[in-house]
C-alpha positions as CSV (number, residue, x, y, z in Angstrom):
1,M,39.8,-17.6,2.6
2,S,36.3,-17.6,3.9
3,K,33.6,-19.7,2.1
4,N,31.0,-17.1,3.1
5,F,30.1,-14.3,0.7
6,F,30.8,-11.7,3.4
7,E,32.5,-11.9,6.7
8,V,33.3,-9.7,9.6
9,K,35.8,-11.4,11.9
10,N,36.8,-10.2,15.4
11,V,36.6,-6.5,14.4
12,D,36.8,-3.5,16.8
13,F,34.8,-0.7,15.2
14,R,36.2,2.7,16.0
15,I,35.3,6.3,15.0
16,G,37.2,9.4,16.0
17,G,39.7,7.3,17.9
18,K,37.0,5.9,20.1
19,T,36.0,2.2,20.2
20,K,32.3,1.9,19.6
21,L,32.1,-1.9,19.3
22,K,34.4,-4.7,20.4
23,D,35.3,-8.0,18.9
24,V,32.4,-8.2,16.4
25,S,32.0,-11.2,14.2
26,F,29.2,-12.1,11.8
27,T,28.8,-13.6,8.3
28,I,26.5,-13.4,5.2
29,E,26.6,-16.9,3.8
30,N,25.2,-16.4,0.3
31,E,25.2,-13.6,-2.3
32,G,21.8,-12.0,-2.3
33,D,21.1,-12.5,1.4
34,V,19.8,-9.7,3.5
35,I,20.7,-9.2,7.2
36,C,19.6,-6.6,9.7
37,L,21.4,-5.1,12.6
38,L,19.3,-3.8,15.5
39,G,20.3,-1.7,18.4
40,P,19.5,1.6,20.3
41,S,20.6,5.0,19.0
42,G,24.3,5.8,19.4
43,I,25.4,2.2,19.9
44,G,27.6,2.1,16.8
45,K,25.4,0.7,14.0
46,T,26.3,3.4,11.5
47,T,29.9,3.1,12.4
48,I,29.7,-0.6,11.3
49,L,28.4,0.5,7.9
50,R,30.9,3.3,7.5
51,T,33.7,0.9,8.3
52,I,32.5,-1.7,5.8
53,A,32.2,1.0,3.2
54,G,35.8,2.0,3.9
55,L,35.1,5.4,5.4
56,E,36.7,4.2,8.7
57,K,39.8,2.0,9.2
58,I,40.3,-1.0,11.6
59,N,43.3,-2.1,13.5
60,K,42.0,-5.4,14.7
61,G,40.2,-8.3,12.8
62,S,39.2,-8.4,9.2
63,I,36.4,-7.6,6.8
64,E,36.1,-9.8,3.7
65,L,33.8,-9.6,0.7
66,N,33.5,-12.4,-2.0
67,G,36.9,-13.8,-1.1
68,I,38.7,-10.4,-1.0
69,I,40.0,-8.8,2.2
70,L,38.7,-5.2,2.3
71,S,40.1,-4.2,5.7
72,S,42.5,-5.6,8.3
73,D,45.4,-4.4,10.3
74,K,47.6,-4.8,7.2
75,T,45.1,-4.3,4.3
76,Y,42.9,-1.4,3.3
77,I,41.0,-1.0,0.0
78,E,39.8,2.5,-0.8
79,P,36.0,3.1,-0.7
80,E,35.8,3.7,-4.4
81,D,37.4,0.4,-5.2
82,R,35.0,-1.7,-3.0
83,N,31.9,-1.6,-5.2
84,I,29.8,-1.0,-2.0
85,S,26.9,1.4,-1.9
86,L,26.0,3.1,1.4
87,A,22.7,5.0,1.7
88,F,22.8,7.2,4.7
89,Q,19.8,7.9,6.9
90,D,19.9,11.7,6.2
91,N,19.3,13.2,2.9
92,S,22.5,12.6,0.8
93,L,21.1,13.9,-2.5
94,F,23.0,16.6,-4.4
95,P,21.0,19.8,-4.1
96,H,21.8,21.2,-7.5
97,Y,20.6,18.1,-9.4
98,T,17.0,16.9,-9.9
99,V,15.9,13.7,-8.3
100,E,16.2,11.9,-11.6
101,K,19.8,13.2,-12.2
102,N,20.7,12.1,-8.6
103,I,19.4,8.6,-9.3
104,L,21.2,8.4,-12.7
105,L,24.5,9.1,-11.0
106,G,24.2,5.5,-9.6
107,T,23.9,4.1,-13.1
108,E,27.1,5.8,-14.2
109,R,29.1,4.2,-11.4
110,N,29.8,0.7,-12.7
111,N,26.8,-0.6,-14.5
112,E,28.8,-1.2,-17.6
113,K,30.5,-4.0,-15.7
114,K,27.3,-5.7,-14.9
115,E,25.9,-8.5,-17.1
116,K,22.3,-7.8,-16.1
117,K,21.2,-4.2,-16.5
118,I,18.8,-2.9,-14.0
119,N,15.4,-1.6,-15.0
120,L,15.3,2.0,-13.7
121,K,11.6,2.4,-14.4
122,E,10.8,-0.6,-12.3
123,I,12.8,0.7,-9.3
124,V,11.1,4.1,-9.7
125,D,7.7,2.5,-9.8
126,L,8.3,0.2,-6.9
127,L,9.5,3.0,-4.7
128,D,6.7,5.3,-5.8
129,I,8.9,8.3,-6.8
130,F,7.9,8.9,-10.4
131,H,6.1,12.1,-9.4
132,I,9.2,13.7,-7.9
133,L,11.8,12.9,-10.7
134,N,11.8,16.4,-12.0
135,K,11.9,18.1,-8.6
136,Y,15.0,19.2,-6.6
137,P,15.8,17.8,-3.2
138,H,14.6,20.9,-1.3
139,Q,11.2,20.5,-3.0
140,I,10.5,17.0,-1.6
141,S,9.8,15.4,1.8
142,A,12.3,13.6,3.9
143,G,10.7,10.3,3.2
144,E,10.8,10.9,-0.6
145,A,14.4,11.9,-0.3
146,Q,15.2,8.7,1.5
147,R,13.5,6.6,-1.3
148,A,15.3,8.6,-4.0
149,S,18.7,7.9,-2.2
150,L,17.7,4.2,-2.0
151,A,16.9,4.2,-5.7
152,R,20.3,5.7,-6.5
153,S,22.0,3.0,-4.4
154,L,20.0,0.2,-6.1
155,V,20.7,1.2,-9.6
156,A,24.4,1.1,-9.0
157,Q,24.1,-2.7,-8.5
158,P,26.7,-2.9,-5.8
159,D,28.3,-6.2,-4.6
160,L,27.1,-5.1,-1.2
161,L,24.4,-2.6,-0.3
162,L,24.5,-0.8,3.1
163,L,21.2,0.9,4.3
164,D,21.2,3.1,7.4
165,E,17.7,3.3,8.7
166,P,16.4,3.4,5.1
167,L,12.7,3.9,6.0
168,S,12.9,6.0,9.1
169,N,11.4,9.1,7.4
170,V,8.7,7.3,5.5
171,D,5.2,7.9,6.8
172,Q,4.0,5.1,9.1
173,S,0.9,4.5,6.9
174,F,3.1,3.9,3.9
175,K,6.1,2.2,5.6
176,E,4.7,-1.4,5.5
177,E,4.0,-1.2,1.8
178,I,7.5,0.2,1.1
179,Q,9.0,-2.6,3.1
180,V,7.2,-5.2,0.9
181,R,8.4,-3.4,-2.2
182,L,12.0,-3.1,-0.9
183,K,12.1,-6.8,-0.1
184,K,10.8,-7.6,-3.6
185,I,13.5,-5.5,-5.2
186,L,16.3,-7.0,-3.1
187,N,15.2,-10.5,-3.8
188,K,14.8,-10.0,-7.5
189,L,18.2,-8.3,-8.0
190,K,19.9,-10.6,-5.5
191,I,21.8,-7.6,-4.0
192,T,23.5,-8.6,-0.8
193,T,22.4,-6.1,1.8
194,I,23.0,-5.0,5.4
195,I,20.2,-2.9,6.9
196,V,20.7,-1.0,10.1
197,T,17.4,-0.2,12.0
198,H,15.9,0.3,15.4
199,D,12.6,-1.2,14.3
200,S,12.5,-4.9,15.3
201,Y,9.4,-5.6,13.1
202,E,11.2,-4.2,10.1
203,A,14.3,-6.2,10.8
204,F,12.3,-9.4,11.4
205,Y,10.5,-8.9,8.0
206,L,13.4,-7.9,5.8
207,G,16.3,-9.9,7.3
208,S,17.1,-13.6,6.9
209,K,19.4,-13.0,9.9
210,C,19.2,-10.4,12.7
211,G,22.0,-9.1,14.9
212,I,21.3,-7.4,18.3
213,I,23.9,-4.9,19.3
214,L,24.1,-3.8,23.0
215,D,26.7,-2.5,25.3
216,Q,29.5,-2.5,22.7
217,R,28.9,-6.1,21.7
218,L,27.0,-8.1,19.1
219,R,24.9,-10.0,21.6
220,Q,23.0,-12.3,19.3
221,F,23.0,-13.1,15.6
222,D,20.4,-15.5,14.4
223,D,17.3,-15.9,12.2
224,P,14.5,-13.6,13.3
225,Y,12.3,-16.5,14.8
226,K,15.1,-17.5,17.1
227,V,16.0,-13.9,18.1
228,Y,12.3,-13.3,19.1
229,H,11.4,-16.6,20.7
230,F,14.8,-17.7,22.0
231,P,16.6,-14.5,23.2
232,N,20.0,-15.5,24.6
233,S,20.3,-13.0,27.4
234,V,18.4,-10.8,29.7
235,E,19.8,-7.8,27.9
236,V,18.2,-8.9,24.6
237,V,14.9,-9.6,26.3
238,H,14.8,-6.0,27.7
239,F,15.8,-4.5,24.4
240,L,13.2,-6.3,22.4
241,N,10.6,-5.4,25.0
242,R,8.3,-8.3,24.0
243,G,7.7,-9.8,27.4
244,I,8.7,-9.9,31.0
245,L,10.8,-12.0,33.3
246,I,9.2,-13.6,36.4
247,P,10.8,-15.7,39.2
248,A,10.2,-19.4,39.1
249,K,11.6,-22.7,40.5
250,V,12.4,-25.7,38.3
251,T,10.3,-28.6,39.5
252,G,11.1,-31.3,36.9
253,E,12.5,-32.0,33.5
254,N,9.6,-30.2,31.8
255,S,8.1,-28.1,34.5
256,L,8.6,-25.1,36.8
257,E,6.5,-23.2,39.2
258,N,5.7,-19.5,39.9
259,E,4.1,-18.3,43.1
260,D,1.4,-16.4,41.2
261,L,0.8,-18.6,38.1
262,G,1.3,-22.0,39.7
263,L,2.6,-25.0,37.7
264,I,3.9,-24.2,34.2
265,E,4.8,-27.0,31.7
266,G,6.7,-27.1,28.5
267,N,10.0,-27.8,26.8
268,F,13.1,-26.1,28.2
269,I,15.4,-24.5,25.7
270,K,18.2,-25.0,28.2
271,S,18.2,-27.6,30.9
272,Y,18.4,-26.7,34.6
273,P,18.7,-28.9,37.6
274,K,15.6,-29.5,39.7
275,G,15.3,-26.9,42.4
276,S,17.0,-24.2,40.4
277,D,15.8,-20.6,40.8
278,V,15.4,-19.0,37.4
279,Q,13.9,-16.0,35.6
280,L,11.2,-17.2,33.2
281,L,10.4,-15.3,30.1
282,I,6.7,-14.7,29.5
283,Q,5.7,-13.2,26.2
284,P,2.2,-11.8,25.4
285,E,1.1,-14.8,23.3
286,D,2.2,-17.3,25.9
287,L,-0.8,-17.2,28.2
288,E,-4.4,-18.0,27.1
289,H,-7.5,-16.2,28.3
290,D,-10.2,-18.3,29.9
291,D,-13.3,-16.7,31.6
292,N,-14.0,-20.0,33.5
293,S,-10.5,-20.4,35.0
294,N,-9.9,-20.2,38.8
295,L,-6.7,-18.2,38.1
296,K,-7.8,-14.6,37.8
297,L,-5.6,-11.5,37.7
298,E,-6.5,-7.8,37.8
299,V,-6.5,-5.8,34.5
300,V,-4.4,-2.7,35.0
301,D,-4.0,-1.6,31.3
302,R,-5.3,-2.4,27.9
303,K,-3.7,-1.5,24.6
304,F,-5.7,-1.8,21.3
305,R,-3.5,-3.1,18.4
306,G,-6.1,-3.5,15.7
307,T,-6.5,-7.2,15.5
308,N,-5.5,-7.7,19.1
309,F,-5.7,-6.3,22.6
310,I,-2.7,-6.5,24.9
311,Y,-3.9,-6.7,28.4
312,T,-1.5,-5.9,31.3
313,L,-2.4,-8.0,34.3
314,K,-1.2,-7.5,37.9
315,T,-0.4,-10.6,40.0
316,L,-0.8,-10.9,43.8
317,S,3.0,-10.2,44.1
318,D,2.6,-7.0,42.0
319,K,4.2,-8.5,38.8
320,L,2.8,-7.0,35.5
321,I,2.2,-9.6,32.9
322,P,1.2,-8.9,29.2
323,V,-1.4,-11.2,27.6
324,L,-2.5,-11.0,23.9
325,V,-6.2,-11.5,23.1
326,N,-7.9,-11.4,19.6
327,T,-10.2,-8.4,19.4
328,H,-13.0,-10.6,18.2
329,H,-13.1,-12.2,21.6
330,H,-16.7,-12.0,22.9
331,E,-15.9,-10.1,26.1
332,I,-13.8,-6.9,26.4
333,H,-12.3,-6.5,29.8
334,E,-12.1,-3.1,31.4
335,I,-9.5,-1.7,33.9
336,N,-9.9,-3.4,37.3
337,D,-11.8,-6.3,35.9
338,K,-10.7,-9.9,36.8
339,F,-9.1,-11.7,33.8
340,G,-9.0,-15.5,33.7
341,I,-5.8,-17.4,32.7
342,K,-6.3,-20.9,31.2
343,R,-4.9,-23.8,33.3
344,P,-2.9,-25.9,33.0
345,I,-0.3,-23.4,31.7
346,R,1.7,-24.9,28.9
347,L,4.4,-23.0,27.0
348,E,5.6,-24.1,23.5
349,H,9.1,-23.4,24.7
350,I,10.5,-22.4,28.1
351,V,13.1,-19.7,28.1
352,C,14.9,-19.0,31.4
353,F,17.9,-17.2,32.6
């Protein structure tokens, strides 16, 4: 038996007879941990949740929760016997019940088996849904319905909570606050949770581990810092869209050279022989602005991000490089301006492919 609280081992995830994901393995080490699965629409994220919940069967690999095999080619435990809650992205509230009655259905499920009773009022307050408790699902917004469904799943106190894009319908101005509240709830109740999302910032905030799903595979599963700073493939780099790849040649143990930027120094994440041609990952925060530098690139775009600008610079070889600058910087550069890059260029870590 596994020592991990939850484990998916070498599973092919299928729906409607079609394989969506192949040979997927990941673990949740401790009860109460939260992990997030990221990937584009249609890749099979929801199929993973449906299968873990028992709504789809598997014919390869195994799914194990707290020392009990839920699914394998020989074993299958019915959904109602798994003590797993799945909150779908779409409104799953019963239309003929009020919001409060919908939520209370969760408390009727198996709360009598739990030593620690959940505080329903606290959940209602944290999710800011007190004002809709007496309304019916057709009388509330999609975002409110999502939060009500989430409350119902939480009050059931499942052994494993599965959330499918739980905040996709929440207004952007309110989403960050709800993320903070959701994290507080999950940490306090120590409910082991798998969250599916397409929002990398949401995943990096909520999850202690993040999985990137691309091309029918789980491409990377690691803590958010490593997923962001040390992507393990070109495919992950393109999906996260947090930087660009530029050609470079390895010139030493801690250096490489690019025809536009010149010498770049730093610590390689993976060693390469001297003379190797590589693709170097440059992220917006990697390069520093310096008005006095002799390395100047043309500004072709500028995005305002509140506390920061992200400038897009064009090199002599027509590569487009993003550079992040604090908005309090004394000079704002316009399109077609020349933008100085500080030399020598030194990266905290060098990621190449």
